[in-house]
Backbone as numpy.savetxt, mean C-alpha at the origin, in Angstrom:
# Nx Ny Nz CAx CAy CAz Cx Cy Cz
16.04 -1.58 -7.65 15.20 -0.39 -7.65 16.08 0.85 -7.65
15.57 1.94 -8.23 16.38 3.14 -8.25 15.47 4.35 -8.17
16.05 5.44 -7.68 15.32 6.69 -7.61 16.23 7.79 -8.13
15.66 8.94 -8.34 16.47 10.08 -8.74 17.38 10.48 -7.61
18.52 11.09 -7.95 19.43 11.54 -6.91 18.94 12.80 -6.23
17.86 13.36 -6.74 17.33 14.59 -6.13 16.93 14.34 -4.68
17.30 15.25 -3.78 16.91 15.10 -2.39 15.49 15.60 -2.23
14.55 14.70 -2.29 13.13 15.08 -2.28 12.65 15.52 -0.92
13.44 15.28 0.11 12.99 15.64 1.45 13.37 17.07 1.80
14.18 17.72 0.97 14.58 19.10 1.22 13.63 20.02 0.48
12.65 20.51 1.17 11.62 21.34 0.53 12.14 22.73 0.25
12.07 23.17 -1.00 12.49 24.52 -1.33 11.32 25.47 -1.05
11.58 26.77 -1.06 10.52 27.74 -0.74 9.29 27.60 -1.64
9.50 27.27 -2.91 8.36 27.13 -3.82 7.45 25.99 -3.39
8.06 24.87 -3.00 7.28 23.73 -2.55 6.53 24.06 -1.27
7.21 24.78 -0.36 6.56 25.14 0.91 5.34 26.02 0.68
5.37 26.79 -0.43 4.23 27.65 -0.74 2.97 26.84 -1.01
3.13 25.54 -1.26 1.98 24.70 -1.58 1.15 24.33 -0.37
1.60 24.73 0.84 0.79 24.49 2.04 -0.54 25.24 1.89
-1.63 24.58 2.25 -2.95 25.19 2.14 -3.61 25.15 3.50
-3.29 26.12 4.33 -3.73 26.10 5.72 -5.24 26.08 5.91
-5.99 26.67 4.98 -7.44 26.73 5.15 -8.16 25.84 4.15
-7.49 24.79 3.64 -8.08 23.93 2.62 -9.01 22.91 3.26
-10.29 22.96 2.88 -11.26 22.04 3.48 -11.01 20.60 3.06
-10.41 20.40 1.86 -10.09 19.05 1.44 -9.14 18.41 2.42
-8.14 19.19 2.84 -7.13 18.64 3.73 -7.66 18.49 5.14
-8.77 19.15 5.45 -9.44 18.90 6.71 -10.25 17.62 6.61
-10.82 17.37 5.44 -11.67 16.20 5.24 -10.83 14.95 5.00
-9.89 15.03 4.10 -9.04 13.89 3.78 -7.71 14.06 4.49
-7.51 13.26 5.49 -6.35 13.43 6.37 -5.16 12.56 6.00
-5.37 11.61 5.11 -4.28 10.70 4.76 -4.50 10.12 3.37
-3.39 9.73 2.74 -3.41 8.99 1.48 -2.74 7.64 1.73
-3.46 6.57 1.40 -2.90 5.22 1.50 -2.76 4.68 0.08
-1.55 4.35 -0.32 -1.31 3.93 -1.69 -0.58 2.60 -1.78
-0.99 1.80 -2.73 -0.28 0.58 -3.08 1.03 0.98 -3.79
1.93 -0.01 -3.96 3.21 0.26 -4.61 3.19 -0.18 -6.08
3.37 -1.47 -6.33 3.50 -1.97 -7.70 2.25 -1.72 -8.53
2.44 -1.04 -9.65 1.32 -0.76 -10.54 0.52 0.46 -10.14
0.81 1.01 -8.96 0.08 2.19 -8.50 1.02 3.40 -8.47
1.90 3.48 -7.49 2.88 4.58 -7.56 4.13 4.17 -8.31
4.32 2.87 -8.50 5.54 2.38 -9.16 5.22 1.60 -10.43
6.08 1.74 -11.40 6.03 0.95 -12.63 7.34 0.20 -12.76
7.27 -1.12 -12.84 8.48 -1.95 -12.87 9.40 -1.62 -11.70
8.79 -1.44 -10.52 9.49 -1.19 -9.26 10.23 0.15 -9.22
9.89 1.06 -10.12 10.50 2.38 -10.14 9.43 3.45 -9.93
9.67 4.35 -8.99 8.78 5.49 -8.74 9.43 6.72 -9.36
8.78 7.32 -10.33 9.43 8.45 -11.01 9.43 9.69 -10.15
10.25 10.63 -10.55 10.42 11.85 -9.74 9.15 12.68 -9.62
8.35 12.87 -10.69 7.10 13.63 -10.52 6.18 13.03 -9.46
6.12 11.70 -9.38 5.28 11.06 -8.37 5.85 11.30 -6.98
7.15 11.21 -6.84 7.78 11.47 -5.54 7.56 12.92 -5.11
7.67 13.84 -6.05 7.45 15.25 -5.72 6.00 15.51 -5.33
5.07 14.78 -5.94 3.66 14.91 -5.57 3.46 14.48 -4.12
4.14 13.41 -3.70 4.06 12.98 -2.30 4.64 14.03 -1.37
5.70 14.70 -1.80 6.28 15.79 -1.00 5.26 16.91 -0.83
4.59 17.27 -1.93 3.59 18.33 -1.85 2.48 17.96 -0.88
2.06 16.71 -0.92 0.96 16.28 -0.05 1.39 16.33 1.41
2.58 15.85 1.71 3.06 15.87 3.10 3.25 17.30 3.59
3.67 18.20 2.70 3.86 19.58 3.10 2.55 20.25 3.44
1.44 19.65 3.01 0.10 20.14 3.33 -0.48 19.43 4.55
0.37 18.76 5.31 -0.02 18.10 6.56 -0.98 16.93 6.37
-0.84 16.24 5.25 -1.63 15.03 5.00 -0.70 13.84 5.20
-1.14 12.86 5.97 -0.35 11.66 6.22 -0.26 10.83 4.94
0.89 10.21 4.75 1.07 9.31 3.61 1.43 7.93 4.12
0.73 6.92 3.59 0.97 5.54 4.01 1.15 4.67 2.77
2.20 3.88 2.78 2.46 2.92 1.71 1.93 1.57 2.16
1.03 1.00 1.36 0.38 -0.27 1.72 0.72 -1.28 0.62
1.59 -2.23 0.94 2.18 -3.07 -0.10 2.28 -4.54 0.31
2.30 -5.41 -0.67 2.52 -6.82 -0.41 4.00 -7.16 -0.33
4.85 -6.22 -0.63 6.29 -6.46 -0.64 6.88 -6.60 0.76
8.06 -7.20 0.82 8.83 -7.28 2.05 9.53 -5.94 2.25
9.82 -5.58 3.49 10.53 -4.34 3.76 11.89 -4.32 3.10
12.54 -5.46 3.04 13.88 -5.53 2.44 13.88 -5.12 0.98
12.73 -5.20 0.32 12.65 -4.81 -1.09 12.92 -3.32 -1.28
12.76 -2.54 -0.22 12.89 -1.09 -0.34 14.25 -0.56 0.12
15.13 -1.46 0.53 16.42 -1.01 1.06 17.24 -0.22 0.05
17.09 -0.55 -1.23 17.87 0.12 -2.26 17.26 1.44 -2.72
16.11 1.81 -2.14 15.41 2.99 -2.64 15.77 4.27 -1.90
16.68 4.16 -0.94 17.18 5.37 -0.28 16.11 6.18 0.39
16.09 7.48 0.08 15.22 8.42 0.78 13.74 8.25 0.42
13.44 7.48 -0.61 12.04 7.33 -1.04 11.14 6.91 0.10
11.56 5.93 0.88 10.70 5.38 1.93 10.38 6.42 2.99
11.26 7.44 3.13 11.04 8.49 4.12 9.94 9.45 3.70
9.40 9.28 2.50 8.27 10.10 2.07 6.96 9.63 2.68
7.02 8.54 3.46 5.81 7.98 4.07 5.87 8.06 5.59
4.71 8.33 6.18 4.61 8.34 7.63 4.58 6.93 8.19
4.12 5.98 7.38 4.08 4.58 7.81 4.07 3.69 6.57
4.75 2.56 6.69 4.72 1.55 5.64 4.01 0.32 6.18
2.98 -0.11 5.47 2.29 -1.35 5.80 2.80 -2.38 4.79
3.64 -3.28 5.23 4.30 -4.23 4.33 3.73 -5.64 4.51
4.22 -6.55 3.67 3.80 -7.95 3.71 2.29 -8.12 3.71
1.65 -7.28 2.88 0.19 -7.36 2.70 -0.59 -7.19 4.00
-0.06 -6.37 4.91 -0.77 -6.06 6.14 -0.17 -6.66 7.39
0.88 -7.46 7.26 1.43 -8.17 8.42 2.50 -7.38 9.18
3.06 -6.36 8.55 4.20 -5.65 9.15 4.00 -4.15 9.03
4.30 -3.41 10.11 4.30 -1.95 10.10 5.74 -1.46 10.28
6.09 -0.45 9.49 7.42 0.16 9.62 7.27 1.66 9.66
7.87 2.28 10.68 7.86 3.73 10.84 9.19 4.27 10.34
9.22 4.91 9.15 10.49 5.40 8.61 11.18 6.43 9.49
10.41 7.21 10.24 11.01 8.25 11.08 11.79 7.66 12.25
11.24 6.66 12.90 11.89 6.08 14.07 12.69 4.82 13.75
12.38 4.22 12.59 13.03 2.96 12.24 12.41 1.76 12.93
11.30 1.97 13.63 10.66 0.88 14.37 9.85 -0.01 13.44
9.99 -1.32 13.62 9.23 -2.30 12.87 8.36 -3.09 13.83
7.10 -3.29 13.46 6.19 -4.07 14.30 5.51 -5.13 13.45
5.60 -6.37 13.88 4.95 -7.47 13.18 3.60 -7.73 13.82
2.55 -7.77 13.01 1.19 -7.86 13.50 0.63 -9.27 13.55
1.39 -10.24 13.05 0.90 -11.62 13.03 2.06 -12.58 13.23
1.72 -13.84 13.41 2.72 -14.86 13.72 3.64 -15.14 12.53
4.85 -15.60 12.79 5.75 -15.99 11.70 5.25 -17.24 11.02
5.65 -17.47 9.78 5.19 -18.68 9.08 5.75 -19.94 9.72
4.97 -21.01 9.81 5.47 -22.26 10.40 6.67 -22.80 9.61
7.74 -23.11 10.31 8.96 -23.58 9.64 8.71 -24.86 8.85
7.89 -25.76 9.40 7.62 -27.02 8.70 6.87 -26.78 7.40
5.98 -25.78 7.39 5.23 -25.43 6.19 6.17 -24.93 5.10
7.07 -24.04 5.47 8.03 -23.49 4.51 8.94 -24.60 3.99
9.39 -25.44 4.89 10.29 -26.53 4.50 9.62 -27.49 3.51
8.34 -27.76 3.74 7.63 -28.68 2.86 7.42 -28.07 1.47
7.13 -26.79 1.42 6.99 -26.11 0.13 8.30 -26.19 -0.65
9.39 -25.95 0.05 10.71 -26.04 -0.59 10.99 -27.45 -1.08
10.66 -28.43 -0.25 10.90 -29.83 -0.61 10.12 -30.22 -1.86
8.93 -29.62 -2.02 8.08 -29.95 -3.18 8.41 -29.10 -4.41
9.48 -28.35 -4.32 9.96 -27.62 -5.48 9.28 -26.31 -5.77
8.63 -25.72 -4.78 8.01 -24.41 -4.98 9.12 -23.36 -5.10
9.19 -22.73 -6.25 10.24 -21.76 -6.54 9.73 -20.77 -7.60
9.79 -19.45 -7.31 10.44 -18.82 -6.15 9.66 -19.05 -4.86
10.35 -18.87 -3.75 9.73 -19.01 -2.44 10.30 -17.96 -1.51
9.48 -16.92 -1.26 9.91 -15.84 -0.37 9.32 -16.03 1.01
10.14 -15.74 2.02 9.69 -15.87 3.41 10.01 -14.57 4.14
8.96 -13.93 4.65 9.14 -12.70 5.39 8.94 -12.91 6.87
8.63 -11.84 7.57 8.37 -11.93 9.01 7.09 -12.73 9.27
6.14 -12.65 8.33 4.88 -13.38 8.48 4.42 -13.99 7.16
4.75 -13.35 6.06 4.27 -13.77 4.75 5.16 -14.86 4.15
4.53 -15.72 3.37 5.22 -16.65 2.48 4.67 -16.38 1.10
5.54 -16.17 0.11 5.02 -15.86 -1.21 5.74 -16.61 -2.31
4.99 -16.83 -3.37 5.51 -17.50 -4.56 4.76 -16.95 -5.75
4.78 -17.68 -6.86 4.08 -17.26 -8.06 3.19 -18.39 -8.57
2.19 -18.03 -9.38 1.40 -19.04 -10.07 2.34 -19.81 -11.01
2.17 -21.12 -11.18 1.01 -21.95 -10.83 1.20 -22.74 -9.53
2.03 -22.24 -8.60 2.32 -23.01 -7.39 1.21 -22.95 -6.35
0.10 -22.23 -6.66 -0.98 -22.14 -5.68 -1.57 -23.50 -5.34
-1.57 -24.42 -6.31 -2.13 -25.75 -6.05 -1.33 -26.48 -4.98
-0.01 -26.40 -5.09 0.86 -27.03 -4.09 0.70 -26.36 -2.74
0.63 -25.03 -2.74 0.47 -24.28 -1.49 -0.81 -24.70 -0.78
-1.90 -24.73 -1.50 -3.19 -25.11 -0.90 -3.17 -26.56 -0.41
-2.51 -27.40 -1.15 -2.40 -28.81 -0.77 -1.67 -28.98 0.55
-0.56 -28.25 0.69 0.24 -28.36 1.92 -0.51 -27.74 3.11
-1.19 -26.63 2.88 -1.99 -26.02 3.96 -3.02 -27.03 4.46
-3.70 -27.69 3.53 -4.72 -28.67 3.90 -4.11 -29.85 4.64
-3.01 -30.38 4.12 -2.37 -31.55 4.74 -1.88 -31.25 6.15
-1.38 -30.04 6.38 -0.84 -29.66 7.68 -1.92 -29.13 8.62
-3.14 -28.91 8.09 -4.23 -28.39 8.92 -3.96 -27.00 9.45
-3.42 -26.14 8.60 -3.03 -24.79 9.04 -4.14 -23.77 8.77
-4.25 -22.81 9.67 -5.22 -21.72 9.50 -4.53 -20.57 8.76
-4.31 -20.80 7.48 -3.65 -19.82 6.62 -4.55 -19.50 5.45
-4.41 -18.29 4.91 -5.18 -17.88 3.75 -4.24 -17.62 2.58
-4.76 -17.78 1.38 -3.99 -17.51 0.17 -4.60 -16.30 -0.53
-3.75 -15.33 -0.85 -4.19 -14.09 -1.50 -3.48 -14.00 -2.85
-4.24 -13.69 -3.89 -3.68 -13.61 -5.24 -3.53 -12.15 -5.66
-2.49 -11.89 -6.45 -2.23 -10.53 -6.89 -1.43 -10.54 -8.18
-2.12 -10.48 -9.32 -1.46 -10.42 -10.62 -0.36 -11.46 -10.78
-0.67 -12.69 -10.49 0.29 -13.77 -10.64 1.05 -14.12 -9.38
1.05 -13.23 -8.41 1.69 -13.51 -7.13 0.75 -14.32 -6.25
1.32 -15.21 -5.46 0.56 -16.04 -4.53 1.11 -15.78 -3.14
0.30 -15.17 -2.28 0.75 -14.78 -0.94 0.01 -15.58 0.12
0.74 -16.07 1.11 0.16 -16.87 2.19 0.37 -16.13 3.51
-0.73 -15.93 4.22 -0.70 -15.18 5.49 -1.66 -15.82 6.49
-1.48 -15.53 7.78 -2.46 -15.99 8.77 -3.84 -15.45 8.44
-4.87 -16.20 8.75 -6.25 -15.76 8.50 -6.51 -14.42 9.18
-7.20 -13.53 8.47 -7.56 -12.23 9.03 -6.54 -11.14 8.79
-5.39 -11.49 8.23 -4.36 -10.49 7.94 -4.44 -10.11 6.47
-4.64 -8.82 6.22 -4.66 -8.32 4.86 -4.32 -6.83 4.88
-4.40 -6.19 3.76 -4.05 -4.77 3.70 -4.98 -3.91 4.55
-6.23 -4.32 4.68 -7.18 -3.56 5.50 -6.80 -3.61 6.97
-6.49 -4.80 7.48 -6.13 -4.92 8.90 -4.85 -4.17 9.19
-3.89 -4.23 8.26 -2.64 -3.50 8.46 -2.83 -2.00 8.42
-3.66 -1.54 7.49 -3.93 -0.10 7.41 -4.64 0.39 8.66
-5.60 -0.38 9.16 -6.31 0.00 10.39 -5.32 0.17 11.53
-4.38 -0.76 11.67 -3.39 -0.69 12.74 -2.51 0.55 12.57
-2.15 0.86 11.33 -1.32 2.03 11.08 -2.07 3.32 11.41
-3.33 3.39 11.02 -4.13 4.60 11.28 -4.33 4.83 12.77
-4.44 3.76 13.52 -4.60 3.89 14.98 -3.42 4.62 15.61
-2.24 4.45 15.06 -1.07 5.12 15.63 -1.14 6.63 15.45
-1.93 7.08 14.47 -2.07 8.52 14.22 -3.41 9.07 14.70
-4.23 8.20 15.27 -5.54 8.64 15.74 -6.47 9.02 14.61
-6.33 8.35 13.47 -7.16 8.65 12.31 -8.14 7.52 12.05
-9.28 7.86 11.48 -10.25 6.83 11.09 -10.10 6.58 9.59
-10.47 5.39 9.15 -10.35 5.04 7.74 -11.23 5.93 6.86
-12.29 6.48 7.45 -13.18 7.35 6.68 -12.55 8.64 6.24
-11.39 9.00 6.80 -10.70 10.24 6.42 -9.57 9.98 5.42
-9.53 8.76 4.89 -8.40 8.35 4.05 -8.80 8.22 2.58
-7.95 8.72 1.71 -8.04 8.43 0.28 -7.16 7.21 0.04
-7.74 6.16 -0.49 -6.97 4.96 -0.80 -6.88 4.76 -2.29
-5.71 4.33 -2.79 -5.55 4.14 -4.23 -4.76 2.87 -4.50
-5.25 2.10 -5.48 -4.58 0.84 -5.81 -4.89 0.42 -7.22
-4.41 -0.81 -7.57 -4.58 -1.27 -8.94 -4.93 -2.75 -9.08
-4.78 -3.55 -8.00 -4.86 -5.00 -8.19 -5.79 -5.68 -7.18
-5.86 -7.02 -7.31 -6.80 -7.82 -6.52 -6.62 -7.64 -5.01
-5.37 -7.61 -4.55 -5.15 -7.53 -3.11 -5.39 -6.14 -2.54
-5.78 -5.19 -3.40 -6.09 -3.84 -2.92 -7.57 -3.69 -2.55
-8.40 -4.65 -2.93 -9.83 -4.57 -2.61 -10.04 -4.34 -1.11
-9.34 -5.12 -0.29 -9.59 -5.10 1.15 -9.37 -3.72 1.75
-8.26 -3.08 1.43 -8.01 -1.78 2.09 -8.80 -0.65 1.44
-9.07 -0.74 0.15 -9.87 0.30 -0.48 -11.30 0.29 0.05
-11.80 -0.89 0.41 -13.17 -0.99 0.91 -13.39 -0.25 2.22
-12.32 -0.04 3.00 -12.49 0.66 4.28 -12.16 2.15 4.18
-11.59 2.58 3.04 -11.20 3.98 2.90 -12.40 4.86 2.57
-12.35 6.08 3.05 -13.43 7.02 2.78 -13.59 7.32 1.30
-12.48 7.38 0.58 -12.53 7.62 -0.86 -11.65 6.57 -1.55
-12.26 5.48 -2.04 -11.50 4.44 -2.73 -11.28 4.81 -4.20
-10.03 4.78 -4.63 -9.67 5.21 -5.97 -8.88 4.11 -6.68
-9.14 3.93 -7.96 -8.38 2.99 -8.79 -7.63 3.79 -9.85
-6.37 3.44 -10.09 -5.64 4.08 -11.18 -6.15 3.51 -12.50
-5.87 4.20 -13.60 -6.45 3.83 -14.90 -6.06 2.43 -15.34
-4.92 1.94 -14.89 -4.44 0.61 -15.28 -4.89 -0.49 -14.33
-5.79 -0.19 -13.42 -6.26 -1.17 -12.44 -7.06 -2.28 -13.10
-7.15 -3.42 -12.41 -7.98 -4.52 -12.91 -9.44 -4.07 -12.93
-10.23 -4.56 -13.87 -11.62 -4.12 -14.02 -12.45 -4.22 -12.74
-12.28 -5.30 -11.97 -13.09 -5.47 -10.76 -12.82 -4.37 -9.75
-11.58 -3.87 -9.69 -11.26 -2.80 -8.75 -11.86 -1.48 -9.23
-11.82 -1.24 -10.52 -12.43 -0.03 -11.08 -13.92 0.02 -10.79
-14.57 -1.13 -10.86 -16.01 -1.18 -10.62 -16.37 -0.79 -9.20
-15.50 -1.13 -8.25 -15.78 -0.84 -6.84 -15.32 0.56 -6.43
-14.43 1.17 -7.21 -13.86 2.46 -6.83 -14.86 3.59 -6.99
-14.75 4.60 -6.14 -15.58 5.79 -6.26 -15.05 6.72 -7.34
-13.77 6.54 -7.67 -13.11 7.41 -8.65 -12.04 6.60 -9.36
-11.92 6.79 -10.67 -10.85 6.17 -11.46 -10.04 7.29 -12.09
-8.73 7.27 -11.91 -7.90 8.34 -12.46 -7.85 8.25 -13.99
-7.55 9.36 -14.62 -7.42 9.38 -16.07 -6.10 8.76 -16.52
-5.09 8.88 -15.66 -3.76 8.39 -16.00 -3.44 7.11 -15.24
-2.45 6.39 -15.72 -2.06 5.12 -15.11 -0.94 5.29 -14.08
-0.88 4.35 -13.17 0.23 4.21 -12.21 0.61 5.55 -11.57
1.91 5.86 -11.55 2.38 7.05 -10.85 1.75 8.34 -11.34
1.55 8.45 -12.65 0.91 9.65 -13.20 -0.51 9.79 -12.67
-1.18 8.65 -12.47 -2.52 8.68 -11.92 -2.54 9.12 -10.46
-1.55 8.66 -9.68 -1.45 9.07 -8.28 -1.12 10.56 -8.19
-0.24 11.03 -9.06 0.09 12.46 -9.10 -1.15 13.28 -9.42
-1.93 12.82 -10.40 -3.20 13.46 -10.75 -4.13 13.52 -9.54
-4.21 12.42 -8.80 -5.08 12.34 -7.62 -4.64 13.31 -6.54
-3.34 13.33 -6.26 -2.81 14.22 -5.23 -3.07 15.68 -5.59
-2.79 16.04 -6.83 -2.98 17.43 -7.23 -4.46 17.83 -7.20
-5.34 16.88 -7.50 -6.78 17.17 -7.41 -7.16 17.44 -5.96
-6.60 16.66 -5.04 -6.89 16.86 -3.61 -6.38 18.22 -3.15
-5.18 18.58 -3.56 -4.59 19.85 -3.14 -5.34 21.05 -3.71
-5.97 20.85 -4.85 -6.77 21.94 -5.44 -8.18 21.98 -4.88
-8.52 21.03 -4.02 -9.85 21.03 -3.42 -10.90 20.38 -4.28
-10.50 19.67 -5.32 -11.46 19.12 -6.27 -12.13 17.84 -5.77
-11.66 17.31 -4.65 -12.27 16.09 -4.11 -13.24 16.38 -2.98
-13.46 17.68 -2.71 -14.36 18.07 -1.63 -15.76 17.50 -1.81
-16.21 17.43 -3.05 -17.60 17.05 -3.31 -17.84 15.55 -3.17
-16.77 14.76 -3.10 -16.96 13.32 -2.95 -17.45 13.00 -1.55
-18.51 12.23 -1.51 -19.09 11.86 -0.21 -18.24 10.81 0.44
-17.85 11.07 1.66 -17.02 10.12 2.39 -17.80 8.84 2.65
-17.18 7.72 2.34 -17.80 6.42 2.57 -17.76 6.08 4.05
-18.87 5.58 4.59 -18.90 5.13 5.98 -18.42 3.70 6.02
-17.18 3.50 6.50 -16.56 2.18 6.49 -17.27 1.19 7.41
-18.13 1.69 8.30 -18.80 0.80 9.24 -20.01 0.12 8.62
-20.44 0.60 7.42 -21.63 0.05 6.78 -21.30 -1.20 5.97
């Protein structure tokens, strides 16, 4: 992964001018929760305009949260990029990382060693093992489900554009986002959520304003309250700038409790 060498965390006077102290949108929408792959990133790269849009949003006192199925280690090569977020929800909801303090919190149990060993023995490759997640690619889902059944494990399988993710039951992007929001005293109804794929359904369903980027899977677009005109990072930049201009004020906040 790579980013521009520009120091995006050093706000120049022009960027600081983008603060909107009396903006009702920023009173209504208190945070942006965004997926990574296919949403803010294309081929694991986040372009500079998208990064600068995140800077503008944070300078307006809006929380930014990255909600991803990736392992935290995947972001080690991205340098200052991760510091553009107030919280990272990684491993599809199983892990929280605070870039400011460096604190990591795992929200669910680690994967059973015998389960991982058996998948390896049966030739499941690739096979990623995180703090809680176990992941591979299609067509290995049949083997994964077979081993879960044979071992009698309470694990769930989540699909995402060819990826096969295994997590403890009840752990998903929604549960991870809820835990992250609690640390800031925010409710999901004040959040703009944006994603592109199957595993984004869960967290978008609890957000006050669920948004799909233009390249999202059709089922996600159908459920979204808003679909961006542009794809991936350009779509997220479009969304952020619309929020900063107050153009999302008219959207009715979804009641996540319904």
